[in-house]
Structures are given as C-alpha cells and as structure tokens.
C-alpha positions in Angstrom: 94.7 78.4 64.2 91.3 77.9 62.6 89.7 80.9 60.8 86.5 81.6 59.0 84.9 84.8 57.5 81.3 85.3 56.3 79.7 88.2 54.6 76.1 89.5 54.4 75.0 91.2 51.3 71.9 93.5 51.3 70.4 96.1 49.0 69.4 98.2 52.1 72.8 98.3 53.8 76.5 98.1 53.1 78.4 94.8 52.9 79.0 93.4 56.4 81.3 90.7 57.7 81.8 88.4 60.6 84.8 86.3 61.3 86.0 84.0 64.1 89.2 82.2 64.9 90.7 80.1 67.6 94.3 80.7 68.6 95.4 77.5 70.3 98.7 79.0 71.4 97.0 81.4 73.8 93.6 79.6 74.2 91.6 82.5 72.8 88.4 82.4 70.7 88.0 85.7 68.8 84.9 87.0 67.0 85.3 90.1 64.9 82.5 91.9 63.0 81.6 95.1 61.2 80.9 96.9 58.0 83.4 96.1 55.2 86.0 98.8 54.9 85.6 100.1 58.5 87.4 99.3 61.7 85.7 96.2 63.2 84.5 95.4 66.7 86.1 92.4 68.5 85.2 90.2 71.4 87.6 87.7 72.9 87.0 84.6 75.0 90.1 83.6 77.0 91.1 80.3 78.5 89.2 78.3 75.8 90.1 74.6 75.3 90.3 73.1 71.8 87.1 71.2 72.4 85.2 74.3 73.6 86.6 76.3 70.7 85.2 73.7 68.3 81.7 74.0 69.8 82.0 77.8 69.7 83.1 77.7 66.1 80.1 75.5 65.1 77.7 77.8 67.0 79.3 80.8 65.3 78.8 79.3 61.8 75.2 78.4 62.6 74.4 81.9 63.9 76.0 83.4 60.8 73.8 81.2 58.6 70.7 82.1 60.6 71.5 85.8 60.2 72.0 85.6 56.5 75.8 85.6 56.4 77.6 83.4 53.8 81.0 82.6 52.4 81.9 84.6 49.3 83.7 82.2 46.9 87.0 83.4 45.5 85.5 83.4 42.0 83.0 86.1 43.1 85.8 88.4 44.4 88.3 90.6 42.7 92.0 90.6 42.5 93.6 93.9 43.6 97.3 94.4 43.0 99.5 97.0 44.8 102.5 97.5 42.5 105.6 99.3 43.4 108.1 100.5 40.8 111.7 99.4 41.7 115.0 101.2 41.0 116.6 98.0 39.6 115.4 95.1 37.5 115.9 92.5 40.2 115.2 94.6 43.3 117.5 95.4 46.2 117.7 94.5 49.9 115.7 97.7 50.5 113.0 96.4 48.2 112.8 93.1 50.1 112.2 95.2 53.3 109.5 97.1 51.4 107.9 93.8 50.4 107.8 92.4 54.0 106.6 95.7 55.5 103.9 96.3 52.9 102.6 92.7 53.1 102.3 93.0 56.9 100.7 96.5 56.8 98.1 95.4 54.1 97.4 92.1 55.9 96.6 93.8 59.2 94.6 96.7 57.7 92.5 94.4 55.5 91.9 91.9 58.3 90.4 94.3 60.8 88.1 95.8 58.1 86.9 92.6 56.4 88.4 93.7 53.1 90.0 90.4 52.1 93.3 88.7 52.2 96.8 89.1 50.8 97.3 86.2 48.5 101.0 86.7 47.8 103.8 88.9 46.6 106.3 88.6 43.8 109.2 90.5 42.2 108.9 91.0 38.5 111.4 92.9 36.3 111.5 96.4 37.8 108.4 96.0 40.0 107.0 94.4 43.1 103.4 93.1 43.0 101.4 92.4 46.1 98.1 90.5 45.2 95.0 90.8 47.3 91.6 89.1 47.1 88.7 91.3 48.0 84.9 91.2 48.0 84.8 95.0 47.5 87.5 96.2 45.2 86.6 99.9 45.4 87.1 99.9 49.2 90.2 97.8 48.8 91.8 100.4 46.5 91.0 103.2 48.9 92.3 101.1 51.8 95.6 100.4 50.0 96.1 104.1 49.4 95.4 104.9 53.1 97.4 102.2 54.8 100.5 102.4 52.5 100.6 106.1 52.8 100.3 106.0 56.6 103.1 103.4 56.7 105.4 105.7 54.7 105.9 103.1 52.0 107.0 105.0 49.0 103.5 106.0 47.9 104.8 108.0 44.9 105.9 104.7 43.3 102.5 102.9 43.9 100.2 101.8 41.2 97.0 99.8 41.9 95.3 97.5 39.4 92.0 95.6 39.7 90.6 92.6 37.8 88.0 89.9 38.3 89.1 86.7 40.0 89.3 84.7 36.8 91.1 87.3 34.7 94.9 86.9 34.5 95.3 89.9 32.2 93.3 93.0 31.6 93.8 94.6 34.9 92.3 98.1 35.1 94.5 100.8 36.5 92.7 102.3 39.5 95.6 104.4 41.0 96.9 106.9 39.9 94.1 108.3 37.9 93.5 109.3 35.3 94.9 106.2 33.7 97.4 107.3 31.2 98.9 103.8 30.6 97.9 100.2 31.0 98.4 98.2 34.2 100.9 95.4 33.5 101.8 92.8 36.1 
C-alpha cells in the first residue's frame, strides 16, 4: 500500500492536510483531507488497477503542490510520548494488551485527523512509552487525552511528554498539569 500526506500552512487559517493511498488488496484509491485535529472527509475510488492508481497518485501530488500543500519533514515535527505507569518493572500480559490496544487506538485517531503517526512503543522499567510524531503537538496532546479516555485505557496512569524531533532528552510534561515532576522516558 502506498501512502503520502501533505500539509498546508497558512497565517490566515489552521493547518490543513491531504493524504492519499492505494490499497492494492481491495483495489481502492483513497483521498482523505481536512483540518488537522478534526475528523477528515474521505473519498474512495473502487476497482482501481495498480497502473491507474499510479496515475491518480501522481495527479494527487501535482494538485497538492499547486494548492500549496507540502511534506513536513520529520525534523520540523515534534515527538509526543504517551506514557503509562506499570504495576511491575517488566510489565505483565495485561500491559502488553494495553500496548497493542493503545497503539491501535492512537494510530486510527491520529490518521483520520492528520495529527501524525505512531513511531513505536517500548517497555521501560515500570513504564510503557508510545512515541508519536506530529506537526501540531498541542492538538496531538489533546487528541491523546481524548482517544485514550474514550477507549478506557487506564487514563489515571497516563503522562504525556513533548519534545522537538531532534531532542532525545528534555521532554516537557504536558499532562497532567501542573507539571510537578520531570518527564523521563
């Protein structure tokens, strides 16, 4: 499946996104667009061959460029980490379920709102970190709180930290506030 996402920045309006992908298993070409952080609009073309999808993909990219949309490099985005406190140092089977469900929930919620991507998850001593890459960290923090609470994923044990892409330390605690302690991966 090929996938591409573009963003349009403007001083007059909020950050917008457009994305397109071709699902070769079902022969669908999908275009999704909207304001970052809000539920997007989607149009689907069915029974698309791989050759036709390639032409549609090229036309999509050309139209995005003409309309002022561009790729946002990873270096210009922020890392947003959803961190869950665990009851044991290594984690339990229940924590592995939490990881898989949280990653799936965040991935879907972010995708349909142009908020970015889940880059990975890892168990650290006594905590689970799920790292996301987002062009709008403020909206990503809000979205994490909403989607994880709606999914009943132990919201009371959630902490969220934000850092620029190139910073491996120095995450700022963004949830819960006020920040009484440092955010440590």
